[in-house]
C-alpha positions as CSV (number, residue, x, y, z in Angstrom):
1,M,-1.6,-9.7,17.4
2,V,0.4,-7.9,14.7
3,L,2.0,-10.2,12.1
4,V,4.8,-9.3,9.8
5,S,5.3,-10.9,6.4
6,D,9.0,-10.8,5.6
7,P,10.3,-13.7,3.4
8,A,13.9,-12.5,3.9
9,L,13.7,-13.3,7.7
10,H,11.0,-16.0,7.8
11,A,10.1,-17.4,4.5
12,Y,7.4,-19.9,5.5
13,R,4.7,-17.7,7.0
14,P,4.1,-14.3,8.6
15,I,5.5,-14.1,12.2
16,P,4.6,-12.1,15.3
17,L,6.0,-8.5,15.3
18,K,8.1,-9.2,18.5
19,K,9.7,-12.3,16.9
20,W,10.4,-10.3,13.7
21,I,12.1,-7.5,15.6
22,L,14.2,-9.9,17.7
23,K,15.5,-11.5,14.5
24,Q,17.1,-8.2,13.7
25,V,18.2,-6.8,17.1
26,E,19.1,-8.2,20.5
27,N,16.9,-6.0,22.6
28,L,13.4,-4.6,22.0
29,E,14.5,-1.4,23.7
30,D,16.9,-0.7,20.8
31,V,14.1,-0.1,18.3
32,K,11.1,2.2,17.7
33,V,8.2,0.8,15.7
34,S,5.3,2.6,14.0
35,I,2.3,0.7,12.8
36,C,0.9,2.8,10.1
37,S,-2.3,2.9,8.1
38,G,-2.9,0.0,5.8
39,K,-3.0,2.6,3.0
40,T,0.6,3.8,3.7
41,Y,2.5,3.1,0.5
42,G,6.1,4.0,1.0
43,P,8.7,5.2,3.5
44,S,8.1,8.9,2.6
45,D,4.3,8.7,3.2
46,E,2.7,10.1,6.3
47,C,2.1,7.2,8.6
48,Y,-1.6,7.8,9.4
49,E,-2.8,9.9,6.5
50,A,-1.4,8.3,3.4
51,K,-2.2,10.1,0.2
52,R,-4.0,8.2,-2.6
53,R,-2.1,7.4,-5.7
54,D,-3.7,7.0,-9.1
55,E,-3.8,3.6,-10.7
56,Q,-1.3,4.4,-13.5
57,T,1.3,5.5,-10.9
58,L,0.8,2.2,-8.9
59,I,1.2,0.1,-12.1
60,R,4.4,2.0,-13.1
61,H,5.8,1.5,-9.5
62,R,4.9,-2.2,-9.5
63,E,6.7,-2.7,-12.8
64,M,9.8,-0.8,-11.6
65,F,10.0,-2.6,-8.2
66,M,9.4,-6.0,-9.8
67,D,12.1,-5.4,-12.4
68,R,14.5,-4.5,-9.6
69,E,13.5,-7.5,-7.5
70,F,13.8,-9.8,-10.5
71,S,17.4,-8.6,-11.2
72,N,18.3,-8.9,-7.6
73,L,17.2,-12.5,-7.5
74,V,19.2,-13.3,-10.6
75,N,22.2,-11.7,-9.0
76,L,21.7,-13.9,-5.9
77,K,21.4,-17.0,-8.2
78,Y,17.8,-17.6,-7.4
79,N,15.1,-18.5,-9.9
80,P,13.0,-15.3,-10.1
81,E,10.0,-17.2,-11.7
82,N,9.9,-19.5,-8.6
83,E,10.4,-16.7,-6.1
84,L,8.0,-14.1,-7.6
85,G,5.4,-16.5,-8.9
86,N,1.7,-16.5,-7.9
87,I,2.1,-18.6,-4.8
88,P,3.7,-17.0,-1.7
89,Y,6.8,-18.9,-0.6
90,W,5.4,-19.9,2.8
91,L,2.4,-21.7,1.1
92,R,4.6,-23.9,-1.0
93,Y,5.7,-26.1,1.8
């Protein structure tokens, strides 16, 4: 079974792929899904042969993405410290 972790659609725990898709579209026939390598990093990566990234690049990207997510949560009037803390949202309840 393939599970998807997407707090925007189901905050409490990962959900089955089919359920995740159907939260976004009415018919499974309307979408095409690729399940890529676990090493795939971003949308522009090859799905099955992702390139390795050096540690400094990953750290820089993490900081950039987290800064953006922090700002987004502030704009949405959420508490970023609560949402981006060390405990995943679905484990808090």
